[in-house]
PyMOL Python script that loads the backbone (N, CA, C, O; Angstrom):
from pymol import cmd

cmd.read_pdbstr("""\
ATOM      1  N   MET A   1     -12.518   8.465  -1.953  1.00  0.00           N
ATOM      2  CA  MET A   1     -12.041   9.073  -3.182  1.00  0.00           C
ATOM      3  C   MET A   1     -10.661   8.519  -3.518  1.00  0.00           C
ATOM      4  O   MET A   1      -9.824   8.345  -2.631  1.00  0.00           O
ATOM      5  N   SER A   2     -10.432   8.250  -4.759  1.00  0.00           N
ATOM      6  CA  SER A   2      -9.173   7.665  -5.199  1.00  0.00           C
ATOM      7  C   SER A   2      -8.074   8.711  -5.304  1.00  0.00           C
ATOM      8  O   SER A   2      -8.328   9.890  -5.548  1.00  0.00           O
ATOM      9  N   LEU A   3      -6.866   8.252  -5.117  1.00  0.00           N
ATOM     10  CA  LEU A   3      -5.702   9.117  -5.293  1.00  0.00           C
ATOM     11  C   LEU A   3      -5.455   9.366  -6.778  1.00  0.00           C
ATOM     12  O   LEU A   3      -5.841   8.565  -7.629  1.00  0.00           O
ATOM     13  N   THR A   4      -4.823  10.457  -7.065  1.00  0.00           N
ATOM     14  CA  THR A   4      -4.379  10.733  -8.429  1.00  0.00           C
ATOM     15  C   THR A   4      -2.863  10.791  -8.430  1.00  0.00           C
ATOM     16  O   THR A   4      -2.236  10.933  -7.380  1.00  0.00           O
ATOM     17  N   ASP A   5      -2.282  10.680  -9.605  1.00  0.00           N
ATOM     18  CA  ASP A   5      -0.827  10.747  -9.706  1.00  0.00           C
ATOM     19  C   ASP A   5      -0.320  12.110  -9.247  1.00  0.00           C
ATOM     20  O   ASP A   5       0.735  12.199  -8.618  1.00  0.00           O
ATOM     21  N   ALA A   6      -1.058  13.162  -9.554  1.00  0.00           N
ATOM     22  CA  ALA A   6      -0.649  14.507  -9.148  1.00  0.00           C
ATOM     23  C   ALA A   6      -0.663  14.646  -7.627  1.00  0.00           C
ATOM     24  O   ALA A   6       0.260  15.226  -7.054  1.00  0.00           O
ATOM     25  N   ALA A   7      -1.690  14.126  -6.973  1.00  0.00           N
ATOM     26  CA  ALA A   7      -1.761  14.198  -5.512  1.00  0.00           C
ATOM     27  C   ALA A   7      -0.632  13.399  -4.873  1.00  0.00           C
ATOM     28  O   ALA A   7      -0.105  13.787  -3.830  1.00  0.00           O
ATOM     29  N   THR A   8      -0.265  12.294  -5.491  1.00  0.00           N
ATOM     30  CA  THR A   8       0.836  11.478  -4.986  1.00  0.00           C
ATOM     31  C   THR A   8       2.154  12.229  -5.105  1.00  0.00           C
ATOM     32  O   THR A   8       2.959  12.226  -4.174  1.00  0.00           O
ATOM     33  N   ARG A   9       2.373  12.866  -6.239  1.00  0.00           N
ATOM     34  CA  ARG A   9       3.604  13.642  -6.452  1.00  0.00           C
ATOM     35  C   ARG A   9       3.700  14.819  -5.501  1.00  0.00           C
ATOM     36  O   ARG A   9       4.789  15.141  -5.028  1.00  0.00           O
ATOM     37  N   GLN A  10       2.571  15.473  -5.211  1.00  0.00           N
ATOM     38  CA  GLN A  10       2.571  16.697  -4.414  1.00  0.00           C
ATOM     39  C   GLN A  10       2.546  16.463  -2.915  1.00  0.00           C
ATOM     40  O   GLN A  10       2.604  17.430  -2.154  1.00  0.00           O
ATOM     41  N   ALA A  11       2.461  15.225  -2.460  1.00  0.00           N
ATOM     42  CA  ALA A  11       2.473  14.944  -1.026  1.00  0.00           C
ATOM     43  C   ALA A  11       3.850  15.297  -0.467  1.00  0.00           C
ATOM     44  O   ALA A  11       4.863  14.760  -0.915  1.00  0.00           O
ATOM     45  N   LYS A  12       3.882  16.183   0.493  1.00  0.00           N
ATOM     46  CA  LYS A  12       5.137  16.687   1.062  1.00  0.00           C
ATOM     47  C   LYS A  12       5.229  16.357   2.544  1.00  0.00           C
ATOM     48  O   LYS A  12       4.231  16.026   3.185  1.00  0.00           O
ATOM     49  N   ALA A  13       6.435  16.453   3.073  1.00  0.00           N
ATOM     50  CA  ALA A  13       6.655  16.240   4.501  1.00  0.00           C
ATOM     51  C   ALA A  13       6.035  17.399   5.284  1.00  0.00           C
ATOM     52  O   ALA A  13       6.144  18.560   4.889  1.00  0.00           O
ATOM     53  N   THR A  14       5.378  17.059   6.407  1.00  0.00           N
ATOM     54  CA  THR A  14       4.763  18.087   7.253  1.00  0.00           C
ATOM     55  C   THR A  14       5.362  18.105   8.649  1.00  0.00           C
ATOM     56  O   THR A  14       4.957  18.906   9.492  1.00  0.00           O
ATOM     57  N   GLY A  15       6.332  17.217   8.898  1.00  0.00           N
ATOM     58  CA  GLY A  15       6.880  17.100  10.235  1.00  0.00           C
ATOM     59  C   GLY A  15       6.211  16.003  11.039  1.00  0.00           C
ATOM     60  O   GLY A  15       6.715  15.602  12.088  1.00  0.00           O
ATOM     61  N   HIS A  16       5.079  15.515  10.555  1.00  0.00           N
ATOM     62  CA  HIS A  16       4.352  14.406  11.180  1.00  0.00           C
ATOM     63  C   HIS A  16       4.009  13.393  10.093  1.00  0.00           C
ATOM     64  O   HIS A  16       3.678  13.775   8.971  1.00  0.00           O
ATOM     65  N   PRO A  17       4.086  12.101  10.419  1.00  0.00           N
ATOM     66  CA  PRO A  17       3.688  11.096   9.412  1.00  0.00           C
ATOM     67  C   PRO A  17       2.175  11.123   9.185  1.00  0.00           C
ATOM     68  O   PRO A  17       1.407  11.346  10.121  1.00  0.00           O
ATOM     69  N   TYR A  18       1.757  10.898   7.952  1.00  0.00           N
ATOM     70  CA  TYR A  18       0.336  10.838   7.609  1.00  0.00           C
ATOM     71  C   TYR A  18       0.138   9.895   6.442  1.00  0.00           C
ATOM     72  O   TYR A  18       1.101   9.515   5.776  1.00  0.00           O
ATOM     73  N   THR A  19      -1.112   9.510   6.188  1.00  0.00           N
ATOM     74  CA  THR A  19      -1.428   8.612   5.081  1.00  0.00           C
ATOM     75  C   THR A  19      -2.475   9.248   4.176  1.00  0.00           C
ATOM     76  O   THR A  19      -3.317  10.030   4.617  1.00  0.00           O
ATOM     77  N   LEU A  20      -2.397   8.895   2.915  1.00  0.00           N
ATOM     78  CA  LEU A  20      -3.388   9.286   1.923  1.00  0.00           C
ATOM     79  C   LEU A  20      -4.046   8.007   1.425  1.00  0.00           C
ATOM     80  O   LEU A  20      -3.375   7.143   0.860  1.00  0.00           O
ATOM     81  N   ALA A  21      -5.340   7.880   1.627  1.00  0.00           N
ATOM     82  CA  ALA A  21      -6.055   6.659   1.259  1.00  0.00           C
ATOM     83  C   ALA A  21      -6.411   6.655  -0.218  1.00  0.00           C
ATOM     84  O   ALA A  21      -6.762   7.687  -0.790  1.00  0.00           O
ATOM     85  N   ASP A  22      -6.318   5.488  -0.820  1.00  0.00           N
ATOM     86  CA  ASP A  22      -6.757   5.299  -2.200  1.00  0.00           C
ATOM     87  C   ASP A  22      -8.072   4.536  -2.160  1.00  0.00           C
ATOM     88  O   ASP A  22      -9.106   5.134  -1.861  1.00  0.00           O
ATOM     89  N   SER A  23      -8.074   3.275  -2.441  1.00  0.00           N
ATOM     90  CA  SER A  23      -9.292   2.462  -2.361  1.00  0.00           C
ATOM     91  C   SER A  23      -8.908   1.012  -2.145  1.00  0.00           C
ATOM     92  O   SER A  23      -7.789   0.602  -2.452  1.00  0.00           O
ATOM     93  N   ASP A  24      -9.850   0.231  -1.610  1.00  0.00           N
ATOM     94  CA  ASP A  24      -9.670  -1.201  -1.382  1.00  0.00           C
ATOM     95  C   ASP A  24      -8.436  -1.530  -0.545  1.00  0.00           C
ATOM     96  O   ASP A  24      -7.763  -2.530  -0.797  1.00  0.00           O
ATOM     97  N   GLY A  25      -8.137  -0.687   0.454  1.00  0.00           N
ATOM     98  CA  GLY A  25      -7.056  -0.976   1.380  1.00  0.00           C
ATOM     99  C   GLY A  25      -5.710  -0.403   1.012  1.00  0.00           C
ATOM    100  O   GLY A  25      -4.761  -0.542   1.784  1.00  0.00           O
ATOM    101  N   LEU A  26      -5.588   0.235  -0.137  1.00  0.00           N
ATOM    102  CA  LEU A  26      -4.310   0.810  -0.551  1.00  0.00           C
ATOM    103  C   LEU A  26      -4.169   2.212   0.015  1.00  0.00           C
ATOM    104  O   LEU A  26      -5.124   2.989   0.007  1.00  0.00           O
ATOM    105  N   SER A  27      -2.974   2.541   0.509  1.00  0.00           N
ATOM    106  CA  SER A  27      -2.723   3.894   0.998  1.00  0.00           C
ATOM    107  C   SER A  27      -1.260   4.251   0.771  1.00  0.00           C
ATOM    108  O   SER A  27      -0.399   3.382   0.636  1.00  0.00           O
ATOM    109  N   LEU A  28      -1.007   5.540   0.735  1.00  0.00           N
ATOM    110  CA  LEU A  28       0.343   6.066   0.604  1.00  0.00           C
ATOM    111  C   LEU A  28       0.725   6.658   1.949  1.00  0.00           C
ATOM    112  O   LEU A  28       0.096   7.608   2.413  1.00  0.00           O
ATOM    113  N   ALA A  29       1.751   6.102   2.576  1.00  0.00           N
ATOM    114  CA  ALA A  29       2.226   6.606   3.861  1.00  0.00           C
ATOM    115  C   ALA A  29       3.365   7.582   3.599  1.00  0.00           C
ATOM    116  O   ALA A  29       4.350   7.238   2.946  1.00  0.00           O
ATOM    117  N   VAL A  30       3.224   8.801   4.111  1.00  0.00           N
ATOM    118  CA  VAL A  30       4.248   9.831   3.965  1.00  0.00           C
ATOM    119  C   VAL A  30       4.888  10.026   5.330  1.00  0.00           C
ATOM    120  O   VAL A  30       4.204  10.373   6.293  1.00  0.00           O
ATOM    121  N   SER A  31       6.202   9.805   5.424  1.00  0.00           N
ATOM    122  CA  SER A  31       6.894   9.916   6.705  1.00  0.00           C
ATOM    123  C   SER A  31       7.133  11.387   7.045  1.00  0.00           C
ATOM    124  O   SER A  31       6.920  12.272   6.217  1.00  0.00           O
ATOM    125  N   ALA A  32       7.572  11.627   8.256  1.00  0.00           N
ATOM    126  CA  ALA A  32       7.850  12.996   8.700  1.00  0.00           C
ATOM    127  C   ALA A  32       8.979  13.626   7.884  1.00  0.00           C
ATOM    128  O   ALA A  32       9.032  14.846   7.736  1.00  0.00           O
ATOM    129  N   GLN A  33       9.887  12.789   7.353  1.00  0.00           N
ATOM    130  CA  GLN A  33      10.998  13.293   6.543  1.00  0.00           C
ATOM    131  C   GLN A  33      10.631  13.449   5.072  1.00  0.00           C
ATOM    132  O   GLN A  33      11.367  14.080   4.313  1.00  0.00           O
ATOM    133  N   GLY A  34       9.499  12.880   4.667  1.00  0.00           N
ATOM    134  CA  GLY A  34       9.041  13.047   3.295  1.00  0.00           C
ATOM    135  C   GLY A  34       9.109  11.813   2.420  1.00  0.00           C
ATOM    136  O   GLY A  34       8.684  11.865   1.265  1.00  0.00           O
ATOM    137  N   SER A  35       9.632  10.698   2.930  1.00  0.00           N
ATOM    138  CA  SER A  35       9.652   9.485   2.101  1.00  0.00           C
ATOM    139  C   SER A  35       8.238   8.928   1.996  1.00  0.00           C
ATOM    140  O   SER A  35       7.432   9.078   2.914  1.00  0.00           O
ATOM    141  N   LYS A  36       7.945   8.285   0.871  1.00  0.00           N
ATOM    142  CA  LYS A  36       6.591   7.813   0.592  1.00  0.00           C
ATOM    143  C   LYS A  36       6.625   6.321   0.320  1.00  0.00           C
ATOM    144  O   LYS A  36       7.459   5.848  -0.452  1.00  0.00           O
ATOM    145  N   SER A  37       5.721   5.570   0.951  1.00  0.00           N
ATOM    146  CA  SER A  37       5.656   4.132   0.723  1.00  0.00           C
ATOM    147  C   SER A  37       4.207   3.694   0.612  1.00  0.00           C
ATOM    148  O   SER A  37       3.316   4.250   1.253  1.00  0.00           O
ATOM    149  N   TRP A  38       3.996   2.676  -0.225  1.00  0.00           N
ATOM    150  CA  TRP A  38       2.668   2.122  -0.450  1.00  0.00           C
ATOM    151  C   TRP A  38       2.396   1.024   0.561  1.00  0.00           C
ATOM    152  O   TRP A  38       3.255   0.176   0.800  1.00  0.00           O
ATOM    153  N   HIS A  39       1.207   1.028   1.159  1.00  0.00           N
ATOM    154  CA  HIS A  39       0.799  -0.005   2.100  1.00  0.00           C
ATOM    155  C   HIS A  39      -0.569  -0.540   1.707  1.00  0.00           C
ATOM    156  O   HIS A  39      -1.433   0.192   1.224  1.00  0.00           O
ATOM    157  N   PHE A  40      -0.738  -1.831   1.928  1.00  0.00           N
ATOM    158  CA  PHE A  40      -2.016  -2.489   1.704  1.00  0.00           C
ATOM    159  C   PHE A  40      -2.493  -3.024   3.041  1.00  0.00           C
ATOM    160  O   PHE A  40      -1.804  -3.829   3.667  1.00  0.00           O
ATOM    161  N   ARG A  41      -3.663  -2.588   3.485  1.00  0.00           N
ATOM    162  CA  ARG A  41      -4.245  -3.053   4.742  1.00  0.00           C
ATOM    163  C   ARG A  41      -5.325  -4.079   4.431  1.00  0.00           C
ATOM    164  O   ARG A  41      -6.149  -3.891   3.535  1.00  0.00           O
ATOM    165  N   TYR A  42      -5.301  -5.176   5.199  1.00  0.00           N
ATOM    166  CA  TYR A  42      -6.266  -6.250   4.987  1.00  0.00           C
ATOM    167  C   TYR A  42      -6.506  -6.956   6.310  1.00  0.00           C
ATOM    168  O   TYR A  42      -5.773  -6.760   7.280  1.00  0.00           O
ATOM    169  N   TYR A  43      -7.535  -7.773   6.332  1.00  0.00           N
ATOM    170  CA  TYR A  43      -7.850  -8.560   7.520  1.00  0.00           C
ATOM    171  C   TYR A  43      -7.491 -10.015   7.276  1.00  0.00           C
ATOM    172  O   TYR A  43      -7.848 -10.594   6.251  1.00  0.00           O
ATOM    173  N   TRP A  44      -6.775 -10.600   8.236  1.00  0.00           N
ATOM    174  CA  TRP A  44      -6.411 -12.000   8.185  1.00  0.00           C
ATOM    175  C   TRP A  44      -6.689 -12.602   9.555  1.00  0.00           C
ATOM    176  O   TRP A  44      -6.113 -12.170  10.553  1.00  0.00           O
ATOM    177  N   GLN A  45      -7.561 -13.587   9.607  1.00  0.00           N
ATOM    178  CA  GLN A  45      -7.966 -14.256  10.841  1.00  0.00           C
ATOM    179  C   GLN A  45      -8.463 -13.244  11.876  1.00  0.00           C
ATOM    180  O   GLN A  45      -8.040 -13.256  13.032  1.00  0.00           O
ATOM    181  N   ALA A  46      -9.367 -12.375  11.437  1.00  0.00           N
ATOM    182  CA  ALA A  46     -10.039 -11.373  12.264  1.00  0.00           C
ATOM    183  C   ALA A  46      -9.088 -10.339  12.843  1.00  0.00           C
ATOM    184  O   ALA A  46      -9.429  -9.679  13.825  1.00  0.00           O
ATOM    185  N   ARG A  47      -7.912 -10.180  12.267  1.00  0.00           N
ATOM    186  CA  ARG A  47      -6.971  -9.147  12.700  1.00  0.00           C
ATOM    187  C   ARG A  47      -6.539  -8.320  11.497  1.00  0.00           C
ATOM    188  O   ARG A  47      -6.356  -8.838  10.395  1.00  0.00           O
ATOM    189  N   GLN A  48      -6.382  -7.023  11.736  1.00  0.00           N
ATOM    190  CA  GLN A  48      -5.949  -6.163  10.638  1.00  0.00           C
ATOM    191  C   GLN A  48      -4.440  -6.297  10.471  1.00  0.00           C
ATOM    192  O   GLN A  48      -3.685  -6.226  11.441  1.00  0.00           O
ATOM    193  N   LYS A  49      -4.020  -6.491   9.234  1.00  0.00           N
ATOM    194  CA  LYS A  49      -2.610  -6.618   8.881  1.00  0.00           C
ATOM    195  C   LYS A  49      -2.261  -5.526   7.880  1.00  0.00           C
ATOM    196  O   LYS A  49      -3.137  -4.955   7.231  1.00  0.00           O
ATOM    197  N   ARG A  50      -0.972  -5.247   7.767  1.00  0.00           N
ATOM    198  CA  ARG A  50      -0.501  -4.257   6.807  1.00  0.00           C
ATOM    199  C   ARG A  50       0.699  -4.834   6.075  1.00  0.00           C
ATOM    200  O   ARG A  50       1.569  -5.474   6.666  1.00  0.00           O
ATOM    201  N   MET A  51       0.719  -4.590   4.788  1.00  0.00           N
ATOM    202  CA  MET A  51       1.767  -5.128   3.922  1.00  0.00           C
ATOM    203  C   MET A  51       2.336  -3.990   3.089  1.00  0.00           C
ATOM    204  O   MET A  51       1.582  -3.239   2.469  1.00  0.00           O
ATOM    205  N   SER A  52       3.646  -3.855   3.067  1.00  0.00           N
ATOM    206  CA  SER A  52       4.282  -2.827   2.259  1.00  0.00           C
ATOM    207  C   SER A  52       4.375  -3.303   0.815  1.00  0.00           C
ATOM    208  O   SER A  52       4.689  -4.464   0.554  1.00  0.00           O
ATOM    209  N   LEU A  53       4.101  -2.399  -0.118  1.00  0.00           N
ATOM    210  CA  LEU A  53       4.158  -2.746  -1.538  1.00  0.00           C
ATOM    211  C   LEU A  53       5.321  -2.072  -2.251  1.00  0.00           C
ATOM    212  O   LEU A  53       5.535  -2.321  -3.437  1.00  0.00           O
ATOM    213  N   GLY A  54       6.074  -1.228  -1.561  1.00  0.00           N
ATOM    214  CA  GLY A  54       7.212  -0.549  -2.168  1.00  0.00           C
ATOM    215  C   GLY A  54       7.165   0.931  -1.902  1.00  0.00           C
ATOM    216  O   GLY A  54       6.237   1.435  -1.270  1.00  0.00           O
ATOM    217  N   THR A  55       8.174   1.628  -2.388  1.00  0.00           N
ATOM    218  CA  THR A  55       8.273   3.068  -2.178  1.00  0.00           C
ATOM    219  C   THR A  55       7.968   3.816  -3.470  1.00  0.00           C
ATOM    220  O   THR A  55       8.194   3.321  -4.574  1.00  0.00           O
ATOM    221  N   TYR A  56       7.448   5.023  -3.291  1.00  0.00           N
ATOM    222  CA  TYR A  56       7.183   5.912  -4.418  1.00  0.00           C
ATOM    223  C   TYR A  56       8.435   6.747  -4.624  1.00  0.00           C
ATOM    224  O   TYR A  56       8.964   7.228  -3.621  1.00  0.00           O
ATOM    225  N   PRO A  57       8.946   6.961  -5.786  1.00  0.00           N
ATOM    226  CA  PRO A  57       8.418   6.744  -7.135  1.00  0.00           C
ATOM    227  C   PRO A  57       8.845   5.430  -7.789  1.00  0.00           C
ATOM    228  O   PRO A  57       8.486   5.189  -8.942  1.00  0.00           O
ATOM    229  N   GLU A  58       9.605   4.563  -7.090  1.00  0.00           N
ATOM    230  CA  GLU A  58      10.002   3.283  -7.692  1.00  0.00           C
ATOM    231  C   GLU A  58       8.781   2.452  -8.068  1.00  0.00           C
ATOM    232  O   GLU A  58       8.774   1.783  -9.101  1.00  0.00           O
ATOM    233  N   VAL A  59       7.752   2.494  -7.229  1.00  0.00           N
ATOM    234  CA  VAL A  59       6.484   1.818  -7.507  1.00  0.00           C
ATOM    235  C   VAL A  59       5.446   2.907  -7.762  1.00  0.00           C
ATOM    236  O   VAL A  59       5.100   3.661  -6.852  1.00  0.00           O
ATOM    237  N   SER A  60       4.957   2.992  -8.979  1.00  0.00           N
ATOM    238  CA  SER A  60       3.997   4.035  -9.336  1.00  0.00           C
ATOM    239  C   SER A  60       2.616   3.707  -8.787  1.00  0.00           C
ATOM    240  O   SER A  60       2.397   2.614  -8.263  1.00  0.00           O
ATOM    241  N   LEU A  61       1.699   4.636  -8.903  1.00  0.00           N
ATOM    242  CA  LEU A  61       0.325   4.432  -8.456  1.00  0.00           C
ATOM    243  C   LEU A  61      -0.307   3.263  -9.203  1.00  0.00           C
ATOM    244  O   LEU A  61      -0.997   2.443  -8.598  1.00  0.00           O
ATOM    245  N   ARG A  62      -0.080   3.179 -10.494  1.00  0.00           N
ATOM    246  CA  ARG A  62      -0.629   2.096 -11.307  1.00  0.00           C
ATOM    247  C   ARG A  62      -0.079   0.743 -10.853  1.00  0.00           C
ATOM    248  O   ARG A  62      -0.825  -0.229 -10.726  1.00  0.00           O
ATOM    249  N   ASP A  63       1.245   0.690 -10.607  1.00  0.00           N
ATOM    250  CA  ASP A  63       1.861  -0.553 -10.150  1.00  0.00           C
ATOM    251  C   ASP A  63       1.364  -0.945  -8.761  1.00  0.00           C
ATOM    252  O   ASP A  63       1.141  -2.126  -8.494  1.00  0.00           O
ATOM    253  N   ALA A  64       1.188   0.035  -7.876  1.00  0.00           N
ATOM    254  CA  ALA A  64       0.699  -0.246  -6.526  1.00  0.00           C
ATOM    255  C   ALA A  64      -0.717  -0.807  -6.571  1.00  0.00           C
ATOM    256  O   ALA A  64      -1.052  -1.715  -5.811  1.00  0.00           O
ATOM    257  N   ARG A  65      -1.543  -0.272  -7.454  1.00  0.00           N
ATOM    258  CA  ARG A  65      -2.905  -0.799  -7.589  1.00  0.00           C
ATOM    259  C   ARG A  65      -2.883  -2.221  -8.143  1.00  0.00           C
ATOM    260  O   ARG A  65      -3.689  -3.056  -7.733  1.00  0.00           O
ATOM    261  N   TYR A  66      -1.975  -2.500  -9.063  1.00  0.00           N
ATOM    262  CA  TYR A  66      -1.848  -3.855  -9.598  1.00  0.00           C
ATOM    263  C   TYR A  66      -1.412  -4.828  -8.503  1.00  0.00           C
ATOM    264  O   TYR A  66      -1.967  -5.921  -8.391  1.00  0.00           O
ATOM    265  N   LEU A  67      -0.421  -4.439  -7.693  1.00  0.00           N
ATOM    266  CA  LEU A  67       0.038  -5.281  -6.593  1.00  0.00           C
ATOM    267  C   LEU A  67      -1.063  -5.491  -5.561  1.00  0.00           C
ATOM    268  O   LEU A  67      -1.202  -6.584  -5.013  1.00  0.00           O
ATOM    269  N   ARG A  68      -1.846  -4.448  -5.296  1.00  0.00           N
ATOM    270  CA  ARG A  68      -2.979  -4.573  -4.378  1.00  0.00           C
ATOM    271  C   ARG A  68      -3.998  -5.574  -4.909  1.00  0.00           C
ATOM    272  O   ARG A  68      -4.518  -6.394  -4.151  1.00  0.00           O
ATOM    273  N   ASP A  69      -4.283  -5.513  -6.195  1.00  0.00           N
ATOM    274  CA  ASP A  69      -5.244  -6.439  -6.794  1.00  0.00           C
ATOM    275  C   ASP A  69      -4.752  -7.883  -6.718  1.00  0.00           C
ATOM    276  O   ASP A  69      -5.544  -8.799  -6.492  1.00  0.00           O
ATOM    277  N   GLN A  70      -3.446  -8.088  -6.905  1.00  0.00           N
ATOM    278  CA  GLN A  70      -2.886  -9.425  -6.777  1.00  0.00           C
ATOM    279  C   GLN A  70      -3.031  -9.928  -5.341  1.00  0.00           C
ATOM    280  O   GLN A  70      -3.380 -11.088  -5.122  1.00  0.00           O
ATOM    281  N   ALA A  71      -2.765  -9.066  -4.372  1.00  0.00           N
ATOM    282  CA  ALA A  71      -2.879  -9.456  -2.961  1.00  0.00           C
ATOM    283  C   ALA A  71      -4.334  -9.768  -2.614  1.00  0.00           C
ATOM    284  O   ALA A  71      -4.602 -10.713  -1.872  1.00  0.00           O
ATOM    285  N   ARG A  72      -5.269  -8.988  -3.140  1.00  0.00           N
ATOM    286  CA  ARG A  72      -6.692  -9.247  -2.876  1.00  0.00           C
ATOM    287  C   ARG A  72      -7.125 -10.571  -3.504  1.00  0.00           C
ATOM    288  O   ARG A  72      -7.970 -11.271  -2.946  1.00  0.00           O
ATOM    289  N   ALA A  73      -6.558 -10.920  -4.653  1.00  0.00           N
ATOM    290  CA  ALA A  73      -6.878 -12.201  -5.282  1.00  0.00           C
ATOM    291  C   ALA A  73      -6.383 -13.361  -4.414  1.00  0.00           C
ATOM    292  O   ALA A  73      -7.064 -14.379  -4.289  1.00  0.00           O
ATOM    293  N   LEU A  74      -5.205 -13.207  -3.820  1.00  0.00           N
ATOM    294  CA  LEU A  74      -4.702 -14.239  -2.920  1.00  0.00           C
ATOM    295  C   LEU A  74      -5.600 -14.369  -1.695  1.00  0.00           C
ATOM    296  O   LEU A  74      -5.881 -15.479  -1.242  1.00  0.00           O
ATOM    297  N   LEU A  75      -6.048 -13.238  -1.159  1.00  0.00           N
ATOM    298  CA  LEU A  75      -6.940 -13.267   0.000  1.00  0.00           C
ATOM    299  C   LEU A  75      -8.234 -13.999  -0.319  1.00  0.00           C
ATOM    300  O   LEU A  75      -8.749 -14.742   0.516  1.00  0.00           O
ATOM    301  N   SER A  76      -8.755 -13.796  -1.509  1.00  0.00           N
ATOM    302  CA  SER A  76     -10.005 -14.460  -1.877  1.00  0.00           C
ATOM    303  C   SER A  76      -9.828 -15.973  -1.994  1.00  0.00           C
ATOM    304  O   SER A  76     -10.797 -16.725  -1.885  1.00  0.00           O
ATOM    305  N   LYS A  77      -8.586 -16.420  -2.218  1.00  0.00           N
ATOM    306  CA  LYS A  77      -8.291 -17.851  -2.278  1.00  0.00           C
ATOM    307  C   LYS A  77      -7.936 -18.416  -0.904  1.00  0.00           C
ATOM    308  O   LYS A  77      -7.675 -19.612  -0.772  1.00  0.00           O
ATOM    309  N   GLY A  78      -7.925 -17.559   0.121  1.00  0.00           N
ATOM    310  CA  GLY A  78      -7.597 -18.014   1.467  1.00  0.00           C
ATOM    311  C   GLY A  78      -6.113 -18.069   1.755  1.00  0.00           C
ATOM    312  O   GLY A  78      -5.674 -18.825   2.621  1.00  0.00           O
ATOM    313  N   ILE A  79      -5.329 -17.268   1.031  1.00  0.00           N
ATOM    314  CA  ILE A  79      -3.873 -17.240   1.196  1.00  0.00           C
ATOM    315  C   ILE A  79      -3.468 -15.884   1.749  1.00  0.00           C
ATOM    316  O   ILE A  79      -3.896 -14.847   1.241  1.00  0.00           O
ATOM    317  N   ASN A  80      -2.635 -15.892   2.800  1.00  0.00           N
ATOM    318  CA  ASN A  80      -2.124 -14.646   3.358  1.00  0.00           C
ATOM    319  C   ASN A  80      -1.081 -14.082   2.387  1.00  0.00           C
ATOM    320  O   ASN A  80      -0.058 -14.730   2.163  1.00  0.00           O
ATOM    321  N   PRO A  81      -1.304 -12.899   1.805  1.00  0.00           N
ATOM    322  CA  PRO A  81      -0.390 -12.387   0.777  1.00  0.00           C
ATOM    323  C   PRO A  81       1.006 -12.075   1.308  1.00  0.00           C
ATOM    324  O   PRO A  81       1.989 -12.224   0.581  1.00  0.00           O
ATOM    325  N   ARG A  82       1.106 -11.643   2.564  1.00  0.00           N
ATOM    326  CA  ARG A  82       2.424 -11.317   3.120  1.00  0.00           C
ATOM    327  C   ARG A  82       3.259 -12.585   3.301  1.00  0.00           C
ATOM    328  O   ARG A  82       4.452 -12.592   2.997  1.00  0.00           O
ATOM    329  N   LEU A  83       2.639 -13.651   3.791  1.00  0.00           N
ATOM    330  CA  LEU A  83       3.362 -14.910   3.960  1.00  0.00           C
ATOM    331  C   LEU A  83       3.690 -15.548   2.611  1.00  0.00           C
ATOM    332  O   LEU A  83       4.735 -16.182   2.460  1.00  0.00           O
ATOM    333  N   ASP A  84       2.803 -15.382   1.635  1.00  0.00           N
ATOM    334  CA  ASP A  84       3.056 -15.907   0.294  1.00  0.00           C
ATOM    335  C   ASP A  84       4.265 -15.211  -0.327  1.00  0.00           C
ATOM    336  O   ASP A  84       5.101 -15.861  -0.955  1.00  0.00           O
ATOM    337  N   ARG A  85       4.359 -13.912  -0.155  1.00  0.00           N
ATOM    338  CA  ARG A  85       5.507 -13.167  -0.693  1.00  0.00           C
ATOM    339  C   ARG A  85       6.791 -13.606  -0.004  1.00  0.00           C
ATOM    340  O   ARG A  85       7.824 -13.771  -0.653  1.00  0.00           O
ATOM    341  N   LYS A  86       6.727 -13.796   1.317  1.00  0.00           N
ATOM    342  CA  LYS A  86       7.913 -14.242   2.068  1.00  0.00           C
ATOM    343  C   LYS A  86       8.349 -15.632   1.614  1.00  0.00           C
ATOM    344  O   LYS A  86       9.545 -15.898   1.494  1.00  0.00           O
ATOM    345  N   ARG A  87       7.389 -16.519   1.362  1.00  0.00           N
ATOM    346  CA  ARG A  87       7.693 -17.868   0.909  1.00  0.00           C
ATOM    347  C   ARG A  87       8.349 -17.847  -0.471  1.00  0.00           C
ATOM    348  O   ARG A  87       9.268 -18.624  -0.730  1.00  0.00           O
ATOM    349  N   LYS A  88       7.886 -16.966  -1.354  1.00  0.00           N
ATOM    350  CA  LYS A  88       8.442 -16.880  -2.697  1.00  0.00           C
ATOM    351  C   LYS A  88       9.870 -16.327  -2.704  1.00  0.00           C
ATOM    352  O   LYS A  88      10.676 -16.681  -3.565  1.00  0.00           O
ATOM    353  N   ARG A  89      10.172 -15.467  -1.746  1.00  0.00           N
ATOM    354  CA  ARG A  89      11.536 -14.904  -1.668  1.00  0.00           C
ATOM    355  C   ARG A  89      12.501 -15.958  -1.198  1.00  0.00           C
ATOM    356  O   ARG A  89      13.694 -15.688  -1.066  1.00  0.00           O
TER     357      ARG A  89
END
""", "prot")
cmd.dss("prot")
cmd.show_as("cartoon", "prot")
cmd.util.cbc("prot")
cmd.orient("prot")
């Protein structure tokens, strides 16, 4: 099930870190203190990798999905999105 903007806004600190899954590898990680960050999980060379896409609310749900789609497009071309971002910086 996909995340909604309301569910993203209402995610609160519980004292333990947890994640809220969206779709296609995107998730919102909520820390024990309450900070929220977007992560994209993908497989590269038979290993699971994780890439941060930014923090909420600086990066909205719509923007995080757009960044995820860009990363998935790079993966389909055989390019590691995390290394590509590092190279561009």
